[in-house]
C-alpha positions as CSV (number, residue, x, y, z in Angstrom):
1,M,0.0,0.3,0.0
2,L,2.7,2.0,1.4
3,L,4.3,1.8,-2.8
4,A,1.2,2.4,-3.8
5,L,0.4,5.3,-2.3
6,D,3.8,6.4,-3.2
7,D,3.7,6.0,-7.2
8,A,0.8,7.9,-7.3
9,L,2.5,10.9,-5.6
10,S,5.5,10.4,-7.6
11,T,3.4,10.2,-11.0
12,A,1.2,13.4,-10.0
13,V,4.4,15.4,-8.6
14,L,5.8,14.8,-12.3
15,A,2.5,15.8,-14.0
16,G,3.0,19.0,-11.9
17,R,6.1,19.6,-11.9
18,G,6.3,22.9,-13.5
19,A,2.9,23.9,-11.5
20,D,3.0,26.7,-9.5
21,A,4.2,26.0,-5.9
22,E,4.9,28.1,-2.5
23,I,7.1,26.5,0.2
24,F,6.3,27.5,3.8
25,G,7.8,27.6,7.4
26,V,11.6,28.4,5.7
27,V,14.1,29.6,8.7
28,D,17.1,31.7,7.2
29,L,20.0,30.1,9.1
30,T,22.2,34.2,9.1
31,N,19.2,35.6,9.7
32,K,17.2,33.2,12.6
33,I,14.1,34.3,10.7
34,E,11.6,32.5,8.7
35,T,11.9,33.2,5.2
36,R,9.0,33.7,2.3
37,I,9.9,31.9,-0.8
38,A,7.4,33.8,-3.8
39,L,5.4,31.9,-6.5
40,I,8.1,29.0,-8.0
41,S,7.6,25.5,-9.7
42,L,7.0,23.0,-7.9
43,G,9.7,21.5,-9.4
44,H,12.0,24.1,-8.2
45,A,10.6,23.6,-5.0
46,I,11.0,20.3,-3.9
47,Q,14.9,21.5,-4.9
48,I,14.7,23.9,-2.6
49,V,13.7,22.6,-0.1
50,A,16.1,18.6,-0.4
51,N,18.5,20.8,-1.2
52,A,18.3,23.5,1.9
53,S,20.7,22.1,3.9
54,V,23.2,23.5,1.8
55,L,21.5,26.4,0.4
56,G,21.6,27.6,4.6
57,Y,18.0,27.0,5.2
58,D,16.2,25.1,8.2
59,V,13.3,23.0,6.8
60,R,12.6,21.3,9.4
61,G,8.4,22.6,9.7
62,A,8.7,23.4,5.9
63,M,5.7,22.3,3.8
64,V,5.4,22.8,0.1
65,L,1.6,23.7,-1.3
66,Y,0.9,23.1,-4.3
67,G,-1.9,22.3,-7.1
68,E,-5.3,22.3,-6.7
69,P,-7.0,23.2,-2.4
70,G,-7.0,20.6,-0.2
71,T,-4.1,18.9,-2.4
72,P,-1.8,17.0,0.5
73,S,1.4,19.7,0.9
74,L,4.8,17.7,0.6
75,R,7.4,17.7,3.6
76,I,11.2,17.3,3.7
77,W,11.0,13.4,4.2
78,A,9.2,13.0,-0.3
79,C,11.1,16.7,-1.3
80,E,14.4,14.6,-0.4
81,H,13.1,11.4,-1.8
82,L,11.6,12.8,-4.6
83,W,14.8,15.2,-5.8
84,A,16.6,12.0,-4.9
85,Q,14.7,10.0,-7.2
86,Y,14.1,11.9,-10.2
87,G,16.7,15.1,-10.1
88,G,17.2,17.4,-12.8
89,A,14.2,15.9,-14.8
90,L,11.6,17.9,-11.9
91,L,13.0,20.9,-13.5
92,E,11.9,19.8,-17.5
93,P,9.2,21.5,-19.0
């Protein structure tokens, strides 16, 4: 069952990778304040969350919102998994 949910999530994200997304709960480690990341594509949002530590952000409480209202948000573990599995394919149009 978990695999089926994971496949469904992967399929949905790949199909919507160019859709608008917002990231909430990102803390800039330099300034120690929450940073608002402007509207970006879902693929780029996943990349930012997955690589947050390299970029100087704390995303332990972050969530990526995308799609229609009611679409489940993506948390750090999902972004890391998706980025590791699909990488640059998430950035392609």
